[in-house]
A tleap script that builds the chain and sets N, CA, C and O, in Angstrom:
source leaprc.protein.ff14SB
mol = sequence {
  NMET LEU PRO LYS ARG PHE ARG VAL ILE ARG
  PRO TYR LEU ALA SER PHE LEU HIE SER ASN
  PHE ASP ARG PRO GLY ILE ASP GLU VAL ALA
  HIE TRP LEU PHE GLN PRO GLY LYS GLU GLY
  ARG ALA SER LYS PHE LEU VAL LYS GLN ASP
  GLU GLU GLY GLU TYR LEU LYS PHE TYR PHE
  ARG GLY PHE GLU GLU THR PRO PHE TYR TYR
  PRO LYS SER CYS SER TRP ILE ASP CPHE
}
set mol.1.N position { 115.675 90.485 107.601 }
set mol.1.CA position { 115.115 91.738 106.645 }
set mol.1.C position { 113.220 92.018 106.699 }
set mol.1.O position { 112.307 91.214 106.886 }
set mol.2.N position { 113.212 93.051 106.523 }
set mol.2.CA position { 112.023 93.476 106.905 }
set mol.2.C position { 110.851 93.728 105.782 }
set mol.2.O position { 110.977 94.756 105.116 }
set mol.3.N position { 109.844 92.976 105.543 }
set mol.3.CA position { 109.007 93.179 104.435 }
set mol.3.C position { 108.995 94.477 103.639 }
set mol.3.O position { 109.050 95.527 104.279 }
set mol.4.N position { 108.914 94.527 102.036 }
set mol.4.CA position { 108.789 95.728 101.561 }
set mol.4.C position { 107.983 96.930 102.051 }
set mol.4.O position { 108.227 98.134 101.978 }
set mol.5.N position { 106.728 96.113 102.685 }
set mol.5.CA position { 105.572 97.033 103.038 }
set mol.5.C position { 105.905 97.831 104.188 }
set mol.5.O position { 104.971 98.559 104.525 }
set mol.6.N position { 106.854 97.919 104.839 }
set mol.6.CA position { 107.578 98.642 105.951 }
set mol.6.C position { 107.915 99.683 105.165 }
set mol.6.O position { 107.953 100.632 105.949 }
set mol.7.N position { 108.287 100.230 103.670 }
set mol.7.CA position { 108.673 101.562 103.208 }
set mol.7.C position { 107.925 102.226 103.260 }
set mol.7.O position { 108.293 103.368 102.985 }
set mol.8.N position { 106.298 102.058 103.648 }
set mol.8.CA position { 105.398 103.234 104.304 }
set mol.8.C position { 105.860 103.806 105.104 }
set mol.8.O position { 105.449 104.966 105.054 }
set mol.9.N position { 106.658 103.624 106.022 }
set mol.9.CA position { 107.289 104.490 107.118 }
set mol.9.C position { 107.796 105.398 106.615 }
set mol.9.O position { 107.425 106.485 107.058 }
set mol.10.N position { 108.735 105.422 105.615 }
set mol.10.CA position { 109.741 106.551 105.134 }
set mol.10.C position { 108.922 107.476 104.680 }
set mol.10.O position { 109.110 108.497 105.341 }
set mol.11.N position { 108.007 107.649 103.783 }
set mol.11.CA position { 107.147 108.718 103.179 }
set mol.11.C position { 106.391 109.495 104.846 }
set mol.11.O position { 106.495 110.683 105.151 }
set mol.12.N position { 105.820 108.633 105.510 }
set mol.12.CA position { 105.241 109.280 106.692 }
set mol.12.C position { 106.199 110.249 107.483 }
set mol.12.O position { 106.076 111.447 107.740 }
set mol.13.N position { 107.348 109.204 107.832 }
set mol.13.CA position { 108.049 110.233 108.805 }
set mol.13.C position { 108.734 111.569 108.019 }
set mol.13.O position { 109.012 112.580 108.664 }
set mol.14.N position { 108.910 111.501 106.967 }
set mol.14.CA position { 109.396 112.538 105.440 }
set mol.14.C position { 108.008 113.727 105.859 }
set mol.14.O position { 108.249 114.919 105.670 }
set mol.15.N position { 106.965 113.429 106.273 }
set mol.15.CA position { 105.985 114.267 106.170 }
set mol.15.C position { 106.427 115.351 106.868 }
set mol.15.O position { 106.608 116.520 106.531 }
set mol.16.N position { 106.662 114.404 108.543 }
set mol.16.CA position { 106.981 115.614 109.729 }
set mol.16.C position { 107.908 116.558 109.154 }
set mol.16.O position { 107.758 117.730 109.499 }
set mol.17.N position { 109.269 116.154 107.970 }
set mol.17.CA position { 110.201 117.211 108.025 }
set mol.17.C position { 109.749 118.379 106.864 }
set mol.17.O position { 110.120 119.550 106.785 }
set mol.18.N position { 108.758 117.576 105.948 }
set mol.18.CA position { 108.856 118.593 105.000 }
set mol.18.C position { 107.235 118.432 104.599 }
set mol.18.O position { 106.584 117.431 104.301 }
set mol.19.N position { 106.857 119.871 104.720 }
set mol.19.CA position { 105.361 120.260 105.408 }
set mol.19.C position { 104.440 119.939 103.683 }
set mol.19.O position { 103.251 119.629 103.612 }
set mol.20.N position { 105.121 120.070 102.804 }
set mol.20.CA position { 104.202 120.045 101.307 }
set mol.20.C position { 103.896 118.920 101.253 }
set mol.20.O position { 103.041 118.865 100.369 }
set mol.21.N position { 104.135 117.472 101.850 }
set mol.21.CA position { 103.758 116.228 101.795 }
set mol.21.C position { 102.683 116.125 102.486 }
set mol.21.O position { 102.757 116.460 103.669 }
set mol.22.N position { 101.422 115.651 101.965 }
set mol.22.CA position { 100.239 115.180 102.825 }
set mol.22.C position { 100.807 114.208 103.764 }
set mol.22.O position { 101.644 113.379 103.407 }
set mol.23.N position { 100.372 114.298 104.931 }
set mol.23.CA position { 100.620 113.113 105.992 }
set mol.23.C position { 99.303 112.378 105.761 }
set mol.23.O position { 98.224 112.967 105.702 }
set mol.24.N position { 99.460 110.970 105.624 }
set mol.24.CA position { 98.205 109.899 105.810 }
set mol.24.C position { 98.123 109.616 107.259 }
set mol.24.O position { 99.101 109.513 107.999 }
set mol.25.N position { 96.640 109.474 107.679 }
set mol.25.CA position { 96.476 108.988 109.108 }
set mol.25.C position { 97.084 107.668 109.481 }
set mol.25.O position { 97.397 106.761 108.710 }
set mol.26.N position { 97.198 107.702 110.760 }
set mol.26.CA position { 97.832 106.457 111.418 }
set mol.26.C position { 96.896 104.940 111.276 }
set mol.26.O position { 97.247 103.797 111.569 }
set mol.27.N position { 95.870 105.332 110.834 }
set mol.27.CA position { 95.036 104.385 111.073 }
set mol.27.C position { 95.456 103.250 109.289 }
set mol.27.O position { 95.603 102.058 109.018 }
set mol.28.N position { 95.492 104.865 108.375 }
set mol.28.CA position { 95.804 104.045 107.318 }
set mol.28.C position { 97.369 103.503 107.072 }
set mol.28.O position { 97.617 102.496 106.409 }
set mol.29.N position { 98.178 104.170 107.588 }
set mol.29.CA position { 99.679 103.448 107.798 }
set mol.29.C position { 99.634 102.213 108.601 }
set mol.29.O position { 100.485 101.329 108.499 }
set mol.30.N position { 98.381 102.155 109.595 }
set mol.30.CA position { 98.604 100.547 110.383 }
set mol.30.C position { 98.304 99.961 109.383 }
set mol.30.O position { 99.088 99.045 109.135 }
set mol.31.N position { 97.272 100.115 108.478 }
set mol.31.CA position { 96.804 98.995 108.234 }
set mol.31.C position { 97.856 98.425 107.073 }
set mol.31.O position { 98.244 97.257 107.065 }
set mol.32.N position { 98.208 99.299 106.219 }
set mol.32.CA position { 99.669 99.164 105.074 }
set mol.32.C position { 100.434 98.034 105.823 }
set mol.32.O position { 100.550 96.926 105.300 }
set mol.33.N position { 100.968 98.322 107.079 }
set mol.33.CA position { 102.000 97.580 107.827 }
set mol.33.C position { 101.574 96.383 108.609 }
set mol.33.O position { 102.370 95.663 109.212 }
set mol.34.N position { 100.460 96.225 108.576 }
set mol.34.CA position { 100.054 95.118 109.349 }
set mol.34.C position { 99.316 94.118 108.650 }
set mol.34.O position { 99.146 93.001 109.139 }
set mol.35.N position { 98.816 94.490 107.410 }
set mol.35.CA position { 97.958 93.597 106.706 }
set mol.35.C position { 98.891 92.124 106.491 }
set mol.35.O position { 100.089 92.128 106.776 }
set mol.36.N position { 98.249 90.955 105.994 }
set mol.36.CA position { 98.874 90.091 106.028 }
set mol.36.C position { 99.786 89.972 104.924 }
set mol.36.O position { 99.779 90.881 104.095 }
set mol.37.N position { 100.640 88.917 104.761 }
set mol.37.CA position { 101.473 89.165 103.523 }
set mol.37.C position { 101.057 88.391 102.658 }
set mol.37.O position { 100.137 87.662 103.029 }
set mol.38.N position { 101.525 88.241 101.260 }
set mol.38.CA position { 101.293 87.619 99.742 }
set mol.38.C position { 100.276 86.366 99.791 }
set mol.38.O position { 99.199 86.103 99.256 }
set mol.39.N position { 101.468 85.486 101.031 }
set mol.39.CA position { 100.773 84.211 100.910 }
set mol.39.C position { 99.658 84.230 101.693 }
set mol.39.O position { 98.666 83.639 101.266 }
set mol.40.N position { 99.596 84.888 102.951 }
set mol.40.CA position { 98.580 85.089 103.424 }
set mol.40.C position { 97.051 85.462 102.873 }
set mol.40.O position { 95.968 84.938 103.133 }
set mol.41.N position { 97.359 86.449 102.107 }
set mol.41.CA position { 95.831 87.185 101.439 }
set mol.41.C position { 95.221 86.122 100.538 }
set mol.41.O position { 94.008 85.913 100.516 }
set mol.42.N position { 96.395 85.237 99.550 }
set mol.42.CA position { 96.437 84.450 98.463 }
set mol.42.C position { 95.930 83.426 99.053 }
set mol.42.O position { 94.813 83.212 98.583 }
set mol.43.N position { 96.275 82.520 100.040 }
set mol.43.CA position { 95.328 81.756 100.792 }
set mol.43.C position { 93.873 81.635 101.248 }
set mol.43.O position { 93.269 80.644 101.659 }
set mol.44.N position { 93.505 82.771 101.088 }
set mol.44.CA position { 91.695 82.289 101.281 }
set mol.44.C position { 91.116 82.194 99.740 }
set mol.44.O position { 89.921 81.964 99.554 }
set mol.45.N position { 92.113 82.400 98.557 }
set mol.45.CA position { 91.398 82.098 96.907 }
set mol.45.C position { 91.920 80.784 96.836 }
set mol.45.O position { 91.004 80.029 96.510 }
set mol.46.N position { 93.222 80.042 97.033 }
set mol.46.CA position { 93.466 78.675 96.930 }
set mol.46.C position { 93.119 77.787 97.456 }
set mol.46.O position { 93.337 77.707 98.665 }
set mol.47.N position { 92.508 76.857 96.845 }
set mol.47.CA position { 92.359 75.525 97.501 }
set mol.47.C position { 93.283 74.426 97.519 }
set mol.47.O position { 93.324 73.625 98.453 }
set mol.48.N position { 94.173 74.356 96.310 }
set mol.48.CA position { 95.276 73.174 96.176 }
set mol.48.C position { 96.458 73.835 95.696 }
set mol.48.O position { 96.315 74.978 95.262 }
set mol.49.N position { 97.503 73.359 95.698 }
set mol.49.CA position { 98.608 73.823 94.798 }
set mol.49.C position { 99.604 72.497 94.794 }
set mol.49.O position { 99.866 71.827 95.793 }
set mol.50.N position { 100.068 72.281 93.543 }
set mol.50.CA position { 100.898 70.971 93.448 }
set mol.50.C position { 101.719 71.536 92.657 }
set mol.50.O position { 101.504 72.725 92.424 }
set mol.51.N position { 102.995 70.828 91.949 }
set mol.51.CA position { 103.983 71.030 91.434 }
set mol.51.C position { 103.654 69.514 90.133 }
set mol.51.O position { 103.085 68.448 90.368 }
set mol.52.N position { 104.201 69.950 88.967 }
set mol.52.CA position { 104.236 69.129 87.679 }
set mol.52.C position { 104.872 69.463 87.304 }
set mol.52.O position { 104.541 70.519 86.767 }
set mol.53.N position { 106.228 69.136 87.121 }
set mol.53.CA position { 107.494 69.117 85.802 }
set mol.53.C position { 107.935 70.780 86.451 }
set mol.53.O position { 108.327 70.971 87.602 }
set mol.54.N position { 107.781 71.695 85.552 }
set mol.54.CA position { 108.314 72.922 85.552 }
set mol.54.C position { 106.903 73.779 85.949 }
set mol.54.O position { 107.097 74.983 86.117 }
set mol.55.N position { 106.160 73.527 86.041 }
set mol.55.CA position { 105.355 74.172 86.766 }
set mol.55.C position { 104.895 74.135 87.911 }
set mol.55.O position { 105.068 73.030 88.425 }
set mol.56.N position { 104.392 74.838 88.532 }
set mol.56.CA position { 103.477 74.778 89.994 }
set mol.56.C position { 102.109 75.234 89.448 }
set mol.56.O position { 101.963 76.241 88.755 }
set mol.57.N position { 100.751 74.087 89.963 }
set mol.57.CA position { 99.512 74.252 89.112 }
set mol.57.C position { 98.673 74.237 90.841 }
set mol.57.O position { 98.949 73.435 91.733 }
set mol.58.N position { 97.669 75.316 90.922 }
set mol.58.CA position { 96.890 76.059 91.249 }
set mol.58.C position { 95.617 75.790 91.193 }
set mol.58.O position { 95.225 76.200 90.100 }
set mol.59.N position { 94.732 75.310 91.797 }
set mol.59.CA position { 93.469 75.665 92.372 }
set mol.59.C position { 92.985 76.205 92.786 }
set mol.59.O position { 93.330 76.033 93.955 }
set mol.60.N position { 92.000 77.181 92.771 }
set mol.60.CA position { 91.387 78.182 92.589 }
set mol.60.C position { 89.941 77.968 93.339 }
set mol.60.O position { 89.263 77.008 92.976 }
set mol.61.N position { 89.457 78.815 94.354 }
set mol.61.CA position { 88.134 78.683 94.825 }
set mol.61.C position { 87.277 78.869 93.747 }
set mol.61.O position { 87.813 79.634 92.945 }
set mol.62.N position { 85.997 78.442 93.318 }
set mol.62.CA position { 84.925 78.225 92.556 }
set mol.62.C position { 85.544 77.758 91.055 }
set mol.62.O position { 84.863 77.620 90.039 }
set mol.63.N position { 86.754 77.585 91.146 }
set mol.63.CA position { 87.527 77.143 89.844 }
set mol.63.C position { 88.372 75.731 90.181 }
set mol.63.O position { 89.556 75.502 89.934 }
set mol.64.N position { 87.386 74.860 90.823 }
set mol.64.CA position { 88.278 73.061 91.356 }
set mol.64.C position { 88.746 72.539 90.763 }
set mol.64.O position { 89.918 72.179 90.872 }
set mol.65.N position { 87.568 72.168 89.417 }
set mol.65.CA position { 88.166 71.445 88.227 }
set mol.65.C position { 88.999 71.874 87.167 }
set mol.65.O position { 89.384 71.087 86.302 }
set mol.66.N position { 89.325 73.171 87.183 }
set mol.66.CA position { 90.172 73.634 85.899 }
set mol.66.C position { 91.711 74.388 86.618 }
set mol.66.O position { 91.808 75.551 87.008 }
set mol.67.N position { 92.720 73.404 86.632 }
set mol.67.CA position { 93.693 73.959 87.407 }
set mol.67.C position { 94.735 75.177 86.607 }
set mol.67.O position { 94.961 75.125 85.398 }
set mol.68.N position { 95.122 75.908 87.226 }
set mol.68.CA position { 96.015 76.892 86.799 }
set mol.68.C position { 97.045 76.668 87.154 }
set mol.68.O position { 97.361 76.198 88.246 }
set mol.69.N position { 98.075 77.129 85.832 }
set mol.69.CA position { 99.630 76.644 85.511 }
set mol.69.C position { 100.238 77.860 85.998 }
set mol.69.O position { 99.690 78.959 86.087 }
set mol.70.N position { 101.445 77.551 86.311 }
set mol.70.CA position { 102.449 79.186 86.267 }
set mol.70.C position { 103.582 78.288 86.579 }
set mol.70.O position { 103.597 77.327 87.348 }
set mol.71.N position { 104.768 78.898 85.657 }
set mol.71.CA position { 105.857 78.295 85.462 }
set mol.71.C position { 106.834 78.893 86.667 }
set mol.71.O position { 106.879 80.015 87.169 }
set mol.72.N position { 107.917 77.179 87.033 }
set mol.72.CA position { 108.309 77.872 88.791 }
set mol.72.C position { 109.533 79.102 88.354 }
set mol.72.O position { 110.106 79.847 89.149 }
set mol.73.N position { 109.697 79.054 87.042 }
set mol.73.CA position { 111.075 80.278 87.156 }
set mol.73.C position { 110.566 81.441 86.668 }
set mol.73.O position { 111.205 82.292 86.049 }
set mol.74.N position { 109.040 81.482 87.041 }
set mol.74.CA position { 108.816 83.267 87.078 }
set mol.74.C position { 108.618 83.837 88.300 }
set mol.74.O position { 108.228 82.948 89.056 }
set mol.75.N position { 108.672 84.579 88.701 }
set mol.75.CA position { 108.436 85.568 89.644 }
set mol.75.C position { 107.257 85.637 90.149 }
set mol.75.O position { 106.387 85.407 89.308 }
set mol.76.N position { 106.894 85.848 91.124 }
set mol.76.CA position { 105.668 85.889 92.281 }
set mol.76.C position { 105.125 87.092 92.156 }
set mol.76.O position { 104.024 87.296 92.669 }
set mol.77.N position { 105.815 88.137 91.433 }
set mol.77.CA position { 105.354 89.416 91.225 }
set mol.77.C position { 104.492 89.719 90.100 }
set mol.77.O position { 103.556 90.497 89.919 }
set mol.78.N position { 105.186 88.746 89.311 }
set mol.78.CA position { 104.409 88.651 87.863 }
set mol.78.C position { 103.259 88.042 88.124 }
set mol.78.O position { 102.264 88.498 87.562 }
set mol.79.N position { 103.082 86.725 89.144 }
set mol.79.CA position { 101.544 86.169 88.740 }
set mol.79.C position { 100.679 87.147 89.489 }
set mol.79.O position { 99.452 87.055 89.433 }
savepdb mol mol.pdb
quit
């Protein structure tokens, strides 16, 4: 399955059929298509990740002493 960020192609292609849509530049489309995924973007901010019971425990860069707790049952979209 393709990542959801590839959905940006559909409006770009529709702009060729429907002239009332503004066509973004190919450099902007390429930026959205080939950027790192969620985990890759988040990894530059995370120092460490642990599990503690029903929670995930995150340590962020700059706040290494204070863990951030997030429920395992919640979606990553909410995070």
